[in-house]
Every structure is written in C-alpha cells, then in structure tokens.
C-alpha positions in Angstrom: -7.9 9.5 21.8 -10.4 12.4 22.4 -10.1 13.4 18.5 -11.3 9.8 17.6 -14.2 9.8 19.7 -15.3 12.8 18.6 -15.3 12.0 15.2 -16.7 8.4 15.7 -20.0 10.7 17.7 -20.2 13.0 14.9 -20.3 10.6 12.3 -16.5 11.1 10.7 -15.3 8.2 11.5 -15.6 4.6 9.4 -13.0 2.0 9.7 -14.6 0.9 6.3 -13.3 4.0 4.4 -10.6 3.3 2.6 -8.5 4.0 -0.4 -6.3 0.9 -1.9 -2.9 2.0 -2.3 -1.0 2.2 -5.8 1.0 -0.6 -6.5 -0.1 -2.9 -3.6 -0.6 -7.0 -4.5 -4.5 -5.5 -4.0 -4.4 -2.9 -6.4 -2.7 -5.2 -8.7 -5.3 -8.4 -8.0 -7.7 -5.4 -8.2 -7.2 -4.5 -12.2 -6.6 -8.4 -12.9 -10.2 -8.9 -11.7 -11.1 -5.8 -14.0 -9.4 -7.0 -16.7 -10.8 -10.3 -16.9 -14.5 -8.8 -16.6 -13.5 -7.0 -19.6 -12.6 -9.6 -21.7 -15.4 -12.3 -20.9 -18.2 -9.9 -21.3 -17.9 -9.6 -25.2 -17.5 -13.9 -24.9 -20.7 -13.9 -23.4 -24.5 -13.8 -25.0 -27.7 -11.8 -23.3 -28.1 -14.7 -20.5 -24.9 -15.4 -20.2 -23.8 -11.9 -19.1 -26.8 -11.3 -16.9 -25.8 -14.4 -15.6 -22.3 -13.1 -14.9 -23.8 -9.6 -13.3 -25.6 -11.5 -11.0 -23.4 -14.1 -9.6 -20.9 -10.6 -9.5 -22.9 -9.0 -7.1 -23.4 -11.8 -5.6 -20.0 -12.6 -4.8 -19.4 -9.5 -3.7 -22.8 -9.3 -1.3 -20.9 -12.3 0.2 -17.6 -10.5 0.1 -19.4 -7.7 2.1 -20.5 -9.8 5.1 -17.5 -11.6 5.1 -16.2 -8.4 5.8 -17.6 -7.0 7.9 -18.3 -9.8 9.8 -14.0 -10.2 10.8 -13.9 -6.6 11.3 -16.9 -7.4 14.4 -14.6 -10.4 15.6 -11.7 -8.6 15.8 -13.3 -5.3 17.0 -14.9 -7.4 19.9 -11.7 -9.4 20.2 -9.8 -6.3 20.8 -12.1 -5.3 23.3 -12.0 -8.2 25.3 -8.3 -8.5 25.3 -8.5 -4.4 26.7 -11.2 -5.4 29.0 -8.5 -8.5 30.4 -5.7 -5.7 29.7 -7.2 -3.1 32.3 -9.1 -5.4 34.7 -8.6 -6.8 38.8 -5.1 -7.5 39.0 -5.4 -11.2 40.4 -1.6 -12.3 39.8 1.5 -12.5 41.7 2.9 -8.9 42.0 1.5 -6.0 42.8 0.9 -2.7 40.1 3.8 -0.9 39.5 2.2 2.9 39.1 
C-alpha cells in the first residue's frame, strides 16, 4: 500500500493510463472504428470531412467526460464502502481481533 501512495504523491500513478490488450474486444472495436473512418473519409467532400472531424472530436470529448465521471463516481463509492467497513461497529456482534 505504501508503494502506491508514494507513486501517487510523486505523480507516478495514473489510473487513466493503460494499454489495450491485443485481441481483446476493445482492441477489435477500436480497429473497426479506424477501418470505417479510413473507408468513410475518401467518400466525403471537404465540408463533409471537416464536419466529420468535428463530430469525432466532440464524440471523443464526450466519451472522455463520461469516463472521467464514471471513474470519480466509482472511486467515491469505493471510498464510502471503505468508510462503512472501517467505521464504528454498530452491529450486535463484537469485533474479533
């Protein structure tokens, strides 16, 4: 646990940084997105390409915001769970240490 806290303090821990496993469902979906984008772009005129790029940027920004909110929500839920678990024993049994 201390090692993780030290990494966090020193800025060496970033839960948002991760690699996609080759052959995973996510990797396949990302490849499909790339292939379809490459197939679509030649079919569009300049205005269509510009609009499509703006769409991609906005869609990516929205997805990142949703991912960030989900992370924060999950982190908060985990913290509340830990507080509950480590909090005062208000049950009918005594803690056995």
